[in-house]
Backbone as a chain_set.jsonl record, in Angstrom:
{"seq": "MYILYVEKETSFSPDKVGEYSELEAAQAKAKQMKEKDSTISYTIEETNGGFNSYGELLTSVVERG", "coords": {"N": [[-43.336, -111.78, -9.873], [-45.789, -113.93, -11.149], [-49.218, -114.251, -11.875], [-51.74, -116.554, -12.513], [-54.852, -116.669, -14.02], [-57.918, -118.299, -14.714], [-60.754, -118.502, -16.77], [-63.979, -119.725, -17.271], [-66.465, -120.203, -19.824], [-69.017, -120.041, -18.742], [-68.725, -118.765, -16.323], [-68.716, -115.913, -14.071], [-66.582, -114.496, -13.107], [-62.983, -114.641, -13.172], [-61.041, -117.503, -12.058], [-58.459, -117.868, -9.722], [-55.574, -119.596, -10.41], [-52.904, -120.023, -9.675], [-49.732, -118.812, -8.299], [-46.68, -117.889, -9.733], [-43.135, -117.902, -9.968], [-41.741, -117.693, -12.29], [-42.295, -116.753, -15.655], [-42.453, -118.66, -17.697], [-43.273, -120.98, -16.382], [-45.882, -120.319, -15.624], [-47.009, -119.984, -18.16], [-46.753, -122.584, -19.162], [-48.482, -124.032, -17.466], [-50.907, -122.765, -18.109], [-51.127, -123.476, -20.798], [-51.349, -126.238, -20.533], [-53.819, -126.459, -19.175], [-55.484, -125.329, -21.085], [-55.308, -127.197, -23.126], [-56.681, -129.324, -22.003], [-59.285, -128.309, -21.742], [-60.691, -126.588, -24.16], [-62.437, -124.456, -24.152], [-61.936, -122.615, -22.208], [-60.557, -119.465, -21.085], [-57.534, -117.669, -20.444], [-55.563, -115.558, -18.294], [-52.516, -114.033, -17.689], [-50.919, -112.283, -15.228], [-48.528, -109.853, -14.182], [-46.809, -108.935, -11.234], [-45.169, -106.727, -8.96], [-45.34, -106.671, -6.304], [-46.264, -104.322, -5.224], [-48.699, -102.001, -3.849], [-51.754, -100.132, -4.332], [-53.329, -97.015, -3.237], [-55.693, -97.939, -2.201], [-55.198, -100.399, -1.218], [-55.072, -102.465, -3.004], [-53.52, -104.947, -4.995], [-51.013, -104.114, -7.314], [-50.995, -104.813, -10.698], [-50.018, -105.963, -13.989], [-51.12, -106.936, -17.183], [-49.741, -109.654, -18.836], [-50.125, -111.697, -20.677], [-52.779, -113.036, -22.63], [-55.133, -115.562, -23.378]], "CA": [[-44.257, -112.863, -9.645], [-46.83, -114.027, -12.17], [-50.455, -114.839, -11.372], [-52.519, -117.146, -13.593], [-56.297, -116.735, -13.815], [-58.632, -119.039, -15.748], [-62.185, -118.204, -16.774], [-64.805, -120.574, -18.122], [-67.505, -119.451, -20.542], [-70.211, -119.891, -17.92], [-68.445, -118.102, -15.047], [-68.805, -114.458, -14.066], [-65.278, -113.937, -12.778], [-61.921, -115.644, -13.324], [-60.541, -118.217, -10.886], [-57.012, -117.827, -9.574], [-55.01, -120.936, -10.459], [-51.691, -120.067, -8.869], [-48.707, -117.784, -8.418], [-45.455, -118.492, -10.247], [-42.0, -116.993, -9.961], [-41.244, -117.585, -13.657], [-43.334, -116.642, -16.676], [-42.529, -119.925, -18.442], [-44.059, -121.925, -15.585], [-47.282, -119.902, -15.745], [-47.425, -120.281, -19.531], [-46.881, -124.04, -19.294], [-49.713, -124.431, -16.778], [-52.023, -122.258, -18.907], [-51.21, -124.321, -21.998], [-51.84, -127.549, -20.096], [-55.246, -126.339, -18.883], [-56.163, -125.038, -22.35], [-55.381, -128.459, -23.864], [-57.728, -130.152, -21.381], [-60.592, -127.696, -21.997], [-60.428, -125.505, -25.109], [-63.405, -123.371, -24.009], [-61.515, -121.664, -21.182], [-59.603, -118.42, -21.44], [-56.64, -117.436, -19.325], [-54.855, -114.294, -18.197], [-51.328, -114.045, -16.841], [-50.597, -110.938, -14.781], [-47.253, -109.701, -13.48], [-46.843, -107.998, -10.121], [-43.895, -106.549, -8.261], [-45.647, -106.665, -4.874], [-46.721, -103.004, -4.792], [-50.132, -101.811, -3.626], [-52.223, -98.762, -4.52], [-53.815, -96.381, -2.012], [-56.858, -98.689, -1.725], [-54.73, -101.679, -0.723], [-55.18, -103.472, -4.051], [-52.252, -105.328, -5.599], [-50.795, -103.548, -8.636], [-50.631, -105.855, -11.658], [-50.111, -105.643, -15.402], [-51.404, -108.141, -17.964], [-48.624, -110.089, -19.658], [-50.594, -112.562, -21.77], [-54.157, -113.552, -22.584], [-55.33, -116.614, -24.366]], "C": [[-45.353, -112.778, -10.701], [-48.027, -114.764, -11.598], [-51.271, -115.314, -12.573], [-53.983, -117.224, -13.175], [-56.914, -117.479, -14.99], [-60.111, -118.729, -15.619], [-62.901, -119.119, -17.747], [-65.886, -119.713, -18.754], [-68.704, -119.154, -19.66], [-69.975, -119.141, -16.614], [-68.512, -116.583, -15.197], [-67.466, -113.8, -13.765], [-64.215, -115.033, -12.897], [-61.516, -116.269, -11.993], [-59.021, -118.145, -10.875], [-56.489, -119.254, -9.501], [-53.772, -121.025, -9.579], [-50.782, -118.882, -9.118], [-47.398, -118.466, -8.786], [-44.339, -117.452, -10.249], [-41.444, -116.781, -11.366], [-42.409, -117.586, -14.644], [-43.525, -117.954, -17.422], [-43.367, -120.961, -17.698], [-45.542, -121.593, -15.676], [-47.817, -120.218, -17.14], [-47.619, -121.772, -19.742], [-48.165, -124.533, -18.643], [-50.938, -123.982, -17.567], [-52.221, -123.114, -20.154], [-51.784, -125.691, -21.659], [-53.348, -127.496, -19.834], [-56.046, -126.087, -20.154], [-56.298, -126.302, -23.197], [-56.467, -129.364, -23.312], [-59.122, -129.631, -21.724], [-60.387, -126.471, -22.877], [-61.393, -124.328, -24.975], [-62.989, -122.334, -22.971], [-60.632, -120.578, -21.787], [-58.747, -118.148, -20.212], [-56.006, -116.056, -19.419], [-53.677, -114.481, -17.256], [-50.992, -112.597, -16.522], [-49.266, -110.942, -14.039], [-47.421, -108.667, -12.369], [-45.457, -107.891, -9.495], [-44.112, -106.463, -6.754], [-46.112, -105.322, -4.347], [-48.235, -102.936, -4.666], [-50.507, -100.362, -3.914], [-52.782, -98.222, -3.211], [-55.051, -97.072, -1.431], [-56.468, -100.057, -1.168], [-54.842, -102.807, -1.729], [-53.811, -103.712, -4.679], [-52.145, -104.743, -7.003], [-50.296, -104.641, -9.575], [-50.672, -105.275, -13.072], [-50.273, -106.951, -16.178], [-50.225, -108.415, -18.893], [-49.123, -110.842, -20.887], [-52.044, -112.949, -21.533], [-54.312, -114.597, -23.668], [-56.639, -117.307, -24.211]], "O": [[-45.782, -111.692, -11.09], [-47.874, -115.779, -10.918], [-51.469, -114.569, -13.532], [-54.316, -117.769, -12.123], [-56.483, -117.311, -16.13], [-60.66, -118.695, -14.518], [-62.489, -119.273, -18.897], [-66.183, -118.62, -18.27], [-69.343, -118.114, -19.819], [-70.923, -118.901, -15.867], [-68.383, -116.043, -16.296], [-67.25, -112.648, -14.141], [-64.519, -116.215, -12.74], [-61.632, -115.645, -10.939], [-58.376, -118.341, -11.905], [-56.903, -120.032, -8.641], [-53.606, -121.984, -8.825], [-51.014, -118.065, -10.009], [-47.047, -119.499, -8.216], [-44.576, -116.27, -10.5], [-40.75, -115.794, -11.612], [-43.379, -118.326, -14.482], [-44.656, -118.319, -17.745], [-44.091, -121.736, -18.323], [-46.371, -122.496, -15.794], [-48.953, -120.67, -17.283], [-48.554, -122.183, -20.431], [-48.864, -125.37, -19.214], [-51.906, -124.733, -17.685], [-53.352, -123.436, -20.521], [-52.601, -126.236, -22.402], [-54.074, -128.405, -20.237], [-57.167, -126.578, -20.288], [-57.288, -126.465, -23.91], [-57.109, -130.094, -24.067], [-60.037, -130.417, -21.968], [-59.956, -125.425, -22.391], [-61.191, -123.298, -25.619], [-63.62, -121.283, -22.863], [-60.042, -120.753, -22.853], [-59.179, -118.368, -19.08], [-55.927, -115.466, -20.496], [-53.823, -115.021, -16.16], [-50.802, -111.781, -17.424], [-48.922, -111.907, -13.358], [-48.093, -107.651, -12.549], [-44.679, -108.845, -9.504], [-43.167, -106.208, -6.007], [-46.336, -105.181, -3.145], [-48.961, -103.708, -5.293], [-49.681, -99.463, -3.761], [-52.717, -98.898, -2.185], [-55.416, -96.815, -0.284], [-57.331, -100.795, -0.694], [-54.724, -103.978, -1.365], [-53.037, -102.774, -4.869], [-53.079, -104.859, -7.797], [-49.304, -105.311, -9.291], [-51.282, -104.233, -13.314], [-49.632, -107.952, -15.858], [-49.774, -107.54, -19.632], [-48.616, -110.655, -21.993], [-52.477, -113.16, -20.4], [-53.697, -114.517, -24.731], [-56.948, -118.221, -24.975]]}, "num_chains": 1, "name": "protein.A"}
């Protein structure tokens, strides 16, 4: 599963846009949002559904833009 986050220049933390089963779908949505507003940055993270000992979802960054 891939999670897309978008952050604006004026925000303190990224906003979760959505969860996607395919990387291409997440990349397409990120590209679409970047075309609308070039000042945003995005991060796509991949997760396999595992959690650490604190109950936080384990993720790894796939792409930033």
